[in-house]
N, C-alpha and C positions, 0 to 999 in steps of 0.2 A: 693421585695418579689414576686410580681405578675410575674415578669420576670422569676424567678426561677420555679414557678409553671408552667408557659407556657412552659419553656424548658423541664421540667420533663414530662408534658403531651405529648409534641411533640415527645420526645424520646420514650415514651411508645407506642404512636400510630404508630410511624414510624416502630418500631420493630414488632408490631402486623400486620401492613399493609404488610410488607415484608413477614412475615410468611404466611399470608392469600394468597397473590399472589403466593407464592411458592407452597402452597398446591394445588391450583387449576390450576396451569400452565400446559398446555398439556405436557405430558411426551414423551420423545424421546425413552424411553425404549420399547422393543418389548412387544407385548401383551402376556399374560401368561395364555392361556386356559389350558395348560398342567397340571396346579395344581389342576384341578377339576376332580373328578371321573365322568366318562361318557362323557368327552369332545370329545373323538374320534367319538362319534355319532352325534356331532354338525357339520354340513357342514360349512366350513369357505369359505365364498364367496368373490369375488373380482368384480371389475368393468367389468372384462372380462367374468365371468361365471355366474353372478347373473341371467340374463334373461333366459339363456338356462336351468339353474337349476330349476327355477320356472316353466318354461313351460314343463319340462320333468317329473315333479312329480305331483301326484294327489293332495296332501295336503302339504302346506309348511307354516310354521310359521317362519318369519324372524325377528331377532332382529337387528335393526340398532343401533349401539352403538359408543361411544367414549371411548377410553381406560382410560381416566382420570375421567370419570363421576362416581360419588359415587353410584348413583342408578344402573348404568350398572354393576359396580363391585359387587353389592349385587345380581343382577339378574343372573349373569353368572353361579354360582354354581348350582342354582336351574334349570336353563335352561339346563345345562349339565346333571343333574340327570334325568330330564324329557326326554331328548333325548335318554338316555340309556334305560329307560323303554320302550319308544315307539319303539326303534329299535327291541326289543324283542316281544312286544305285538301288535304293529300295524306298520309294516315296510313301509306301504304306507304313513304314516304320518311323515314328515321330519321336523326337527328343524335346522335352519341355522342362521348364524350370519355374519354381515359384519361391518368392522371398517370404519366408515364414515370419519374419519380423514385421514386415509391412502388412502381411495378411495373417494375423494370429489365429483366425478361425480355421484356416487351412491346417495349421499346426495341430490344433485340437482334433479336428474332424478326421485327419489321416493318421492319428496316433504317432506323431513324430517324437522321438526321444533324443535324437542327436543330429548333428550336422556334419556333412551332408547325409541325408537319407535318400536313397535312390530306390524307387519302387517301379515295378514292371506291371503294366496293365495290358490285358488282351481282351478285345471286344467289350470294353467297359468294366471288366472284372479284374480285381487285384489278384495277380498270380503269386507275387511275393516280392521280397526285397532283393535288390542286386547287391551281391557281396563279392564281386570280382574286382580285378585291378581297374584302375581309373585312367587308363590311357585311351586315346582316341580309337585305336584299332580294336581294343578290348570291347569298347561299347559297340562298335560296328559289328564285330563278329558275334557278339551276344544277340544283337537285334536280327542279324541275318540267320542265326540259328532258329529264330522264331519259336521260342519255348511256348508250349501249349498248356503245361501244367507246372505245379510247384516242383514236382520231381525232376523236371527237365531244366530247372534253373541251374 
């Protein structure tokens, strides 16, 4: 009897474990920013252009993400909406994103420890990490405040 219970529990857990692993396994599918309104206003950065983009813009908020990350998937549509608003209201304030799975050198060079990590740069200098809410208008208000130092974040 105990053996049957053990086998039943093992089969149940094995199926759950496989589903859990499959759900969080990194996807080889391409990222799909195209499904979000305003996505054309988000600069898609690579390991080749991230540094020059940050240096050539007055204000940049960069989302370092992984395509499989649930929190990143939630942040993308809000980040896209915010980028669209900022493109019209404050063109000097740029929102950008970089896939750290596709560009692992960026992950290492920018000391990313979790996803998404959102960092704020001003005139090419890292001011600090963005630790506020992740709704479109929160991103917009943050960029319109135009923080100049870490203390203003």
